[in-house]
C-alpha positions, 0 to 999 in steps of 0.5 A: 702545810699550815703556818709558814709558807714552804721554803727551800732551806740548806744546812751545811755542817762538815763535822764528822763526829756527833755533838750538840751542834750536829744534834741541833742540825739534825733535829732542826732539819728533820723537823723542818722537813716534816713540816713540808719544807724543802730541806737539804743538809750538806754533811761530811759523807763519813760523819755521823750526821750524814748517816743518821740522816739517811733514813729521814725526808732531808736530802743529803749532799755529801761535802768535806769542810776544813779551815782551808776549804775556802781556798779551793775555788772549785769546791766553792763554785760547785757548792754555789751551783748547788745552791742556785740549781735547788733555788735555796732560800735559807743556808744555815752554817754550823761553824767558822769553817763552814761560814768561810766556804759556803757563806760566799758561795751562797751570796754568789748564788743569790741566796737571800738568808745566810745564817750563822748558827753559834752554839759554842761560847768561845770568841772568834778571832778578829782577822780580816777574813772573819770581819769580811764573812760577819759584815758581808757574807752573813746576813743573820747570827743565831745563838743558843744563849745571850752569853754565846752571842756576846761571846761571839762578838767578843772581838769583832763588831756586833751588828747594829741592825735590828733583827740580825742577831737572834737568840733562840734557846735549845729545847727538850722533849719534856715527855721524857722527863717527870718528877720521881715518885714521892719518897723520903723527905730528907737524907738520913742514916738510912737513906743518903742524899742523892746527887748527880751530874752528867757531862763529858769527862773533860776539862770544861766540865769542872768534875774535879771540883765536884769531887772536892765537894764530895770530900768536904761533905764526907767531912761533915758527915753528910750521908750521900751518894754522888753519880757522875754520868759521862765519859771522856779523857779525864776518866782515870784522873778522876778515878785516882782523885776519888781513890786518893780522897777516900770516896770509893763508897760515895762517888760512882763514875757511871760512864756513858749513860744513854737514858739520862731521864732514868738517872734523873729520877733517882736524884735529889739534886743535880749539880753542873760544875762546868766552867763554861756552857753555851747551853746546859742541856743537862740543867734543863733536863734536871729541871724538867724532872723537878730537880733543883739545880746547883751550878757555878754563876757564870756564862749562860747558866743564869739564863737557865737557872733562876737563883733562889727560885729554880736552884742555886748559883755559887761562886765559880771554882769553889768547891766549898760554895758547892758543898754549902749549897748542897748542905742548905738544900739537905736540911731544907727538903720543902725548898728542894721541892719548892725549887723542883716545881719551879724549875719544871714550870720554867722548862715548860715555859721556856725550853720546851722542844715543840715550842722552840722548833715552832719558834725556829721554823718561824725564825728560819722560813719567814723572819730572815727573808722578810724585806728580802 
Protein backbone atom coordinates (compact mmCIF):
# COMPACT_ATOMS: atom_id res chain seq x y z
CA UNK A 1 0.00 0.00 0.00
CA UNK A 2 1.30 3.46 -0.97
CA UNK A 3 0.96 6.49 1.25
CA UNK A 4 -0.08 6.09 4.86
CA UNK A 5 1.27 3.10 6.84
CA UNK A 6 -1.15 0.27 7.51
CA UNK A 7 -3.22 0.98 10.61
CA UNK A 8 -5.72 -0.94 12.75
CA UNK A 9 -8.95 1.04 13.02
CA UNK A 10 -12.35 0.35 14.56
CA UNK A 11 -15.55 2.31 13.97
CA UNK A 12 -18.24 2.15 16.66
CA UNK A 13 -21.79 2.90 15.54
CA UNK A 14 -24.70 1.27 17.36
CA UNK A 15 -27.49 3.01 15.40
CA UNK A 16 -30.04 0.66 13.86
CA UNK A 17 -31.43 2.94 11.15
CA UNK A 18 -29.57 4.36 8.14
CA UNK A 19 -28.70 8.04 8.16
CA UNK A 20 -25.92 10.44 7.29
CA UNK A 21 -23.70 9.23 10.13
CA UNK A 22 -24.10 5.60 9.12
CA UNK A 23 -23.32 6.45 5.49
CA UNK A 24 -20.16 8.25 6.60
CA UNK A 25 -19.02 5.31 8.75
CA UNK A 26 -19.77 2.84 5.96
CA UNK A 27 -18.03 4.82 3.21
CA UNK A 28 -14.98 5.64 5.34
CA UNK A 29 -14.55 2.12 6.73
CA UNK A 30 -14.88 0.51 3.29
CA UNK A 31 -12.50 3.03 1.72
CA UNK A 32 -9.82 2.48 4.38
CA UNK A 33 -10.18 -1.30 4.12
CA UNK A 34 -9.78 -0.99 0.36
CA UNK A 35 -6.58 0.97 0.96
CA UNK A 36 -5.11 -1.97 2.85
CA UNK A 37 -5.80 -0.96 6.45
CA UNK A 38 -7.14 -3.46 8.98
CA UNK A 39 -10.64 -2.17 9.65
CA UNK A 40 -13.36 -3.29 12.05
CA UNK A 41 -16.83 -1.88 12.68
CA UNK A 42 -18.77 -2.50 15.88
CA UNK A 43 -22.41 -2.09 14.86
CA UNK A 44 -25.88 -3.19 15.92
CA UNK A 45 -26.44 -6.76 14.64
CA UNK A 46 -29.95 -5.86 13.44
CA UNK A 47 -28.95 -2.47 12.04
CA UNK A 48 -28.67 -1.46 8.40
CA UNK A 49 -24.97 -0.61 8.74
CA UNK A 50 -24.10 -4.08 10.03
CA UNK A 51 -26.04 -5.69 7.18
CA UNK A 52 -24.52 -3.56 4.44
CA UNK A 53 -20.98 -4.24 5.67
CA UNK A 54 -21.43 -7.99 5.17
CA UNK A 55 -20.25 -7.95 1.56
CA UNK A 56 -17.25 -5.70 2.26
CA UNK A 57 -13.69 -6.34 3.55
CA UNK A 58 -14.56 -4.58 6.82
CA UNK A 59 -14.68 -6.98 9.77
CA UNK A 60 -17.88 -6.74 11.78
CA UNK A 61 -18.42 -6.99 15.52
CA UNK A 62 -22.03 -6.98 16.79
CA UNK A 63 -22.78 -4.51 19.55
CA UNK A 64 -25.98 -2.97 20.90
CA UNK A 65 -25.50 0.52 22.34
CA UNK A 66 -28.01 2.52 24.39
CA UNK A 67 -27.67 5.66 26.48
CA UNK A 68 -27.20 3.48 29.57
CA UNK A 69 -24.77 0.92 28.10
CA UNK A 70 -21.87 2.63 29.90
CA UNK A 71 -23.40 1.39 33.17
CA UNK A 72 -22.81 -2.23 32.09
CA UNK A 73 -19.27 -3.15 33.26
CA UNK A 74 -19.37 -6.52 31.50
CA UNK A 75 -20.12 -4.93 28.13
CA UNK A 76 -17.40 -2.34 28.64
CA UNK A 77 -14.80 -4.95 29.69
CA UNK A 78 -15.61 -7.13 26.68
CA UNK A 79 -15.21 -4.18 24.37
CA UNK A 80 -11.89 -3.25 25.99
CA UNK A 81 -10.72 -6.84 25.54
CA UNK A 82 -11.72 -6.68 21.85
CA UNK A 83 -9.71 -3.49 21.32
CA UNK A 84 -6.70 -4.93 23.13
CA UNK A 85 -6.81 -8.34 21.43
CA UNK A 86 -6.92 -6.77 17.98
CA UNK A 87 -4.30 -4.12 18.80
CA UNK A 88 -6.60 -1.32 17.67
CA UNK A 89 -4.77 1.99 17.18
CA UNK A 90 -7.69 4.30 16.34
CA UNK A 91 -11.32 4.12 17.45
CA UNK A 92 -13.95 6.36 15.85
CA UNK A 93 -17.20 6.96 17.77
CA UNK A 94 -20.52 7.88 16.15
CA UNK A 95 -22.45 9.59 18.94
CA UNK A 96 -22.72 10.33 22.64
CA UNK A 97 -23.90 6.84 23.59
CA UNK A 98 -20.96 5.25 21.78
CA UNK A 99 -18.53 7.71 23.40
CA UNK A 100 -19.74 6.92 26.93
CA UNK A 101 -19.35 3.17 26.39
CA UNK A 102 -16.44 2.81 23.98
CA UNK A 103 -14.16 5.72 24.90
CA UNK A 104 -13.45 4.42 28.43
CA UNK A 105 -13.08 0.90 27.02
CA UNK A 106 -10.60 2.13 24.42
CA UNK A 107 -8.69 4.13 27.03
CA UNK A 108 -8.48 1.09 29.31
CA UNK A 109 -7.22 -0.98 26.37
CA UNK A 110 -4.48 1.54 25.65
CA UNK A 111 -5.89 2.68 22.27
CA UNK A 112 -3.83 5.81 21.53
CA UNK A 113 -6.30 7.66 19.25
CA UNK A 114 -9.95 7.96 20.33
CA UNK A 115 -11.90 10.10 17.85
CA UNK A 116 -15.41 11.47 18.29
CA UNK A 117 -16.74 12.15 14.79
CA UNK A 118 -19.67 14.57 14.90
CA UNK A 119 -22.02 15.19 11.99
CA UNK A 120 -25.08 16.40 13.90
CA UNK A 121 -25.20 20.15 14.56
CA UNK A 122 -26.77 19.92 18.00
CA UNK A 123 -25.18 20.89 21.34
CA UNK A 124 -24.11 18.35 23.95
CA UNK A 125 -25.25 18.84 27.55
CA UNK A 126 -22.63 20.08 29.99
CA UNK A 127 -23.07 17.26 32.50
CA UNK A 128 -20.21 15.91 34.63
CA UNK A 129 -20.01 12.70 32.58
CA UNK A 130 -19.76 14.55 29.27
CA UNK A 131 -17.09 16.86 30.69
CA UNK A 132 -15.09 13.80 31.74
CA UNK A 133 -15.47 12.17 28.34
CA UNK A 134 -14.48 15.30 26.42
CA UNK A 135 -11.50 16.18 28.59
CA UNK A 136 -10.04 12.75 29.41
CA UNK A 137 -11.46 9.95 27.29
CA UNK A 138 -11.72 11.46 23.79
CA UNK A 139 -8.36 12.44 22.29
CA UNK A 140 -9.64 14.07 19.06
CA UNK A 141 -12.84 15.60 17.70
CA UNK A 142 -13.75 15.49 14.01
CA UNK A 143 -16.66 17.55 12.60
CA UNK A 144 -18.23 17.85 9.15
CA UNK A 145 -18.36 21.67 9.34
CA UNK A 146 -17.14 24.52 11.48
CA UNK A 147 -20.72 25.14 12.58
CA UNK A 148 -21.05 21.54 13.77
CA UNK A 149 -17.86 21.89 15.80
CA UNK A 150 -19.01 25.19 17.30
CA UNK A 151 -22.36 23.68 18.24
CA UNK A 152 -20.73 20.59 19.76
CA UNK A 153 -18.82 22.80 22.20
CA UNK A 154 -21.64 25.28 22.82
CA UNK A 155 -22.01 24.19 26.45
CA UNK A 156 -18.65 22.48 26.99
CA UNK A 157 -15.09 23.88 26.94
CA UNK A 158 -13.49 23.63 23.54
CA UNK A 159 -10.06 21.94 23.70
CA UNK A 160 -7.29 24.50 23.46
CA UNK A 161 -4.60 22.01 22.47
CA UNK A 162 -3.79 22.43 18.74
CA UNK A 163 -4.95 19.54 16.58
CA UNK A 164 -7.58 18.13 18.91
CA UNK A 165 -10.47 19.58 16.87
CA UNK A 166 -10.47 19.08 13.11
CA UNK A 167 -12.90 19.95 10.31
CA UNK A 168 -13.18 17.68 7.27
CA UNK A 169 -16.10 18.37 4.95
CA UNK A 170 -18.11 15.50 3.52
CA UNK A 171 -17.45 14.56 -0.08
CA UNK A 172 -19.65 13.40 -2.94
CA UNK A 173 -18.95 11.29 -6.00
CA UNK A 174 -18.68 14.02 -8.62
CA UNK A 175 -18.81 11.50 -11.46
CA UNK A 176 -22.53 11.00 -10.72
CA UNK A 177 -23.36 14.65 -11.30
CA UNK A 178 -22.86 16.74 -14.40
CA UNK A 179 -24.43 19.87 -15.90
CA UNK A 180 -27.65 19.41 -17.89
CA UNK A 181 -27.58 19.83 -21.64
CA UNK A 182 -28.14 23.19 -23.23
CA UNK A 183 -31.76 24.34 -23.12
CA UNK A 184 -33.88 27.47 -23.17
CA UNK A 185 -32.16 30.33 -21.39
CA UNK A 186 -35.25 31.81 -19.75
CA UNK A 187 -38.52 30.64 -18.32
CA UNK A 188 -41.61 31.66 -20.23
CA UNK A 189 -45.19 30.68 -21.02
CA UNK A 190 -44.06 27.50 -22.71
CA UNK A 191 -41.21 26.60 -20.40
CA UNK A 192 -41.70 27.21 -16.67
CA UNK A 193 -38.76 27.71 -14.34
CA UNK A 194 -37.87 24.37 -12.78
CA UNK A 195 -37.26 24.55 -9.02
CA UNK A 196 -36.47 21.69 -6.69
CA UNK A 197 -35.32 20.50 -3.31
CA UNK A 198 -34.46 17.19 -1.65
CA UNK A 199 -34.65 16.17 1.99
CA UNK A 200 -36.66 14.34 4.62
CA UNK A 201 -40.14 15.77 5.21
CA UNK A 202 -39.49 16.84 8.80
CA UNK A 203 -39.64 20.17 10.62
CA UNK A 204 -35.87 20.72 10.35
CA UNK A 205 -36.04 20.88 6.55
CA UNK A 206 -38.49 23.81 6.49
CA UNK A 207 -40.61 22.68 3.54
CA UNK A 208 -43.59 24.77 4.65
CA UNK A 209 -41.56 27.91 3.85
CA UNK A 210 -41.01 26.52 0.37
CA UNK A 211 -44.75 26.09 -0.22
CA UNK A 212 -45.34 29.65 1.03
CA UNK A 213 -42.67 30.80 -1.41
CA UNK A 214 -44.49 28.98 -4.20
CA UNK A 215 -47.74 30.77 -3.32
CA UNK A 216 -45.97 34.13 -3.64
CA UNK A 217 -44.44 33.18 -6.99
CA UNK A 218 -47.87 32.17 -8.27
CA UNK A 219 -49.31 35.57 -7.27
CA UNK A 220 -46.45 37.20 -9.20
CA UNK A 221 -47.47 35.20 -12.29
CA UNK A 222 -44.05 33.58 -12.60
CA UNK A 223 -44.36 30.31 -14.54
CA UNK A 224 -42.65 27.61 -12.46
CA UNK A 225 -42.71 24.01 -11.29
CA UNK A 226 -41.51 23.03 -7.83
CA UNK A 227 -40.42 19.45 -7.15
CA UNK A 228 -40.02 18.31 -3.53
CA UNK A 229 -38.12 15.01 -3.23
CA UNK A 230 -38.23 13.12 0.05
CA UNK A 231 -40.55 11.28 2.39
CA UNK A 232 -41.34 11.66 6.05
CA UNK A 233 -44.05 12.29 8.64
CA UNK A 234 -44.94 15.78 7.38
CA UNK A 235 -46.10 14.56 3.96
CA UNK A 236 -49.85 14.76 4.79
CA UNK A 237 -49.51 18.28 6.24
CA UNK A 238 -47.60 19.47 3.16
CA UNK A 239 -50.18 17.92 0.85
CA UNK A 240 -52.89 19.83 2.70
CA UNK A 241 -50.90 23.07 2.57
CA UNK A 242 -50.43 22.66 -1.19
CA UNK A 243 -54.16 22.01 -1.62
CA UNK A 244 -55.23 25.00 0.48
CA UNK A 245 -52.87 27.31 -1.41
CA UNK A 246 -54.18 26.05 -4.76
CA UNK A 247 -50.74 24.91 -5.88
CA UNK A 248 -51.63 21.46 -7.20
CA UNK A 249 -50.42 22.31 -10.71
CA UNK A 250 -47.21 24.01 -9.57
CA UNK A 251 -45.91 21.88 -6.67
CA UNK A 252 -45.25 18.12 -6.76
CA UNK A 253 -44.33 15.88 -3.83
CA UNK A 254 -42.17 13.17 -5.40
CA UNK A 255 -41.64 10.96 -2.35
CA UNK A 256 -38.30 9.28 -1.87
CA UNK A 257 -36.07 9.73 -4.93
CA UNK A 258 -33.17 7.29 -5.14
CA UNK A 259 -31.50 8.90 -8.14
CA UNK A 260 -31.02 12.51 -7.07
CA UNK A 261 -28.64 13.08 -9.98
CA UNK A 262 -31.49 12.64 -12.47
CA UNK A 263 -33.69 15.00 -10.48
CA UNK A 264 -30.98 17.67 -10.46
CA UNK A 265 -30.70 17.39 -14.23
CA UNK A 266 -34.26 18.63 -14.60
CA UNK A 267 -33.82 21.77 -12.50
CA UNK A 268 -32.84 25.38 -13.12
CA UNK A 269 -32.46 26.32 -9.44
CA UNK A 270 -32.02 24.28 -6.28
CA UNK A 271 -33.54 25.58 -3.04
CA UNK A 272 -32.79 24.32 0.46
CA UNK A 273 -35.16 25.79 3.11
CA UNK A 274 -33.60 23.89 6.06
CA UNK A 275 -33.60 25.57 9.47
CA UNK A 276 -30.25 23.97 10.33
CA UNK A 277 -27.75 21.66 8.67
CA UNK A 278 -24.61 19.98 9.91
CA UNK A 279 -23.61 19.62 6.27
CA UNK A 280 -26.03 20.10 3.39
CA UNK A 281 -25.24 17.17 1.08
CA UNK A 282 -28.03 18.12 -1.32
CA UNK A 283 -26.62 21.61 -1.85
CA UNK A 284 -23.26 20.15 -2.86
CA UNK A 285 -24.97 17.74 -5.25
CA UNK A 286 -26.80 20.68 -6.82
CA UNK A 287 -23.56 22.64 -7.14
CA UNK A 288 -21.92 19.61 -8.78
CA UNK A 289 -24.75 19.71 -11.32
CA UNK A 290 -23.91 23.37 -12.02
CA UNK A 291 -27.10 24.66 -10.42
CA UNK A 292 -27.31 27.94 -8.49
CA UNK A 293 -28.39 27.34 -4.89
CA UNK A 294 -30.79 29.38 -2.77
CA UNK A 295 -30.77 28.73 0.99
CA UNK A 296 -31.30 30.42 4.33
CA UNK A 297 -28.26 32.24 5.69
CA UNK A 298 -27.74 30.10 8.79
CA UNK A 299 -25.74 27.27 10.42
CA UNK A 300 -23.27 25.65 7.99
CA UNK A 301 -24.88 26.92 4.77
CA UNK A 302 -22.39 29.81 4.34
CA UNK A 303 -19.55 27.27 4.51
CA UNK A 304 -20.94 25.58 1.41
CA UNK A 305 -22.65 28.30 -0.61
CA UNK A 306 -20.72 31.47 -1.41
CA UNK A 307 -23.34 34.20 -1.44
CA UNK A 308 -23.38 36.04 -4.73
CA UNK A 309 -20.94 33.62 -6.35
CA UNK A 310 -22.44 30.11 -6.22
CA UNK A 311 -25.92 31.06 -5.05
CA UNK A 312 -27.96 33.33 -2.83
CA UNK A 313 -28.30 33.17 0.96
CA UNK A 314 -31.39 34.89 2.32
CA UNK A 315 -32.92 35.83 5.67
CA UNK A 316 -33.98 32.71 7.63
CA UNK A 317 -37.64 31.68 7.82
CA UNK A 318 -38.66 34.28 5.22
CA UNK A 319 -40.60 32.78 2.29
CA UNK A 320 -40.73 36.26 0.76
CA UNK A 321 -36.93 36.34 0.69
CA UNK A 322 -36.87 32.95 -1.03
CA UNK A 323 -39.38 34.19 -3.61
CA UNK A 324 -37.37 37.36 -4.25
CA UNK A 325 -34.19 35.33 -4.81
CA UNK A 326 -35.99 33.04 -7.27
CA UNK A 327 -37.39 36.05 -9.12
CA UNK A 328 -33.92 37.59 -9.37
CA UNK A 329 -32.42 34.45 -10.87
CA UNK A 330 -35.42 33.88 -13.13
CA UNK A 331 -34.77 37.25 -14.77
CA UNK A 332 -31.02 36.72 -15.12
CA UNK A 333 -30.21 33.46 -16.92
CA UNK A 334 -26.59 34.55 -17.40
CA UNK A 335 -26.22 34.93 -13.64
CA UNK A 336 -27.74 31.48 -13.12
CA UNK A 337 -25.23 30.00 -15.53
CA UNK A 338 -22.33 31.91 -13.94
CA UNK A 339 -23.29 30.79 -10.43
CA UNK A 340 -23.76 27.21 -11.60
CA UNK A 341 -20.29 27.09 -13.14
CA UNK A 342 -18.75 28.61 -10.00
CA UNK A 343 -20.63 26.12 -7.84
CA UNK A 344 -19.38 23.15 -9.82
CA UNK A 345 -15.83 24.46 -9.52
CA UNK A 346 -16.25 24.90 -5.77
CA UNK A 347 -17.66 21.39 -5.40
CA UNK A 348 -14.66 19.97 -7.24
CA UNK A 349 -12.20 21.96 -5.12
CA UNK A 350 -13.68 21.41 -1.67
CA UNK A 351 -16.19 18.54 -1.71
CA UNK A 352 -14.80 15.90 -4.07
CA UNK A 353 -15.19 12.46 -2.51
CA UNK A 354 -11.77 11.17 -3.56
CA UNK A 355 -9.98 14.21 -2.17
CA UNK A 356 -11.91 14.12 1.09
CA UNK A 357 -11.30 10.39 1.57
CA UNK A 358 -7.56 10.89 1.15
CA UNK A 359 -7.72 13.67 3.71
CA UNK A 360 -9.64 11.38 6.08
CA UNK A 361 -7.08 8.62 5.61
CA UNK A 362 -4.21 10.96 6.44
CA UNK A 363 -6.10 12.20 9.50
CA UNK A 364 -7.28 8.86 10.95
CA UNK A 365 -4.18 6.87 10.04
CA UNK A 366 -1.41 9.39 10.69
CA UNK A 367 -2.32 12.74 12.18
CA UNK A 368 -4.20 11.46 15.26
CA UNK A 369 -1.31 9.09 16.06
CA UNK A 370 1.53 11.57 15.76
CA UNK A 371 3.38 12.10 18.99
CA UNK A 372 1.66 9.13 20.63
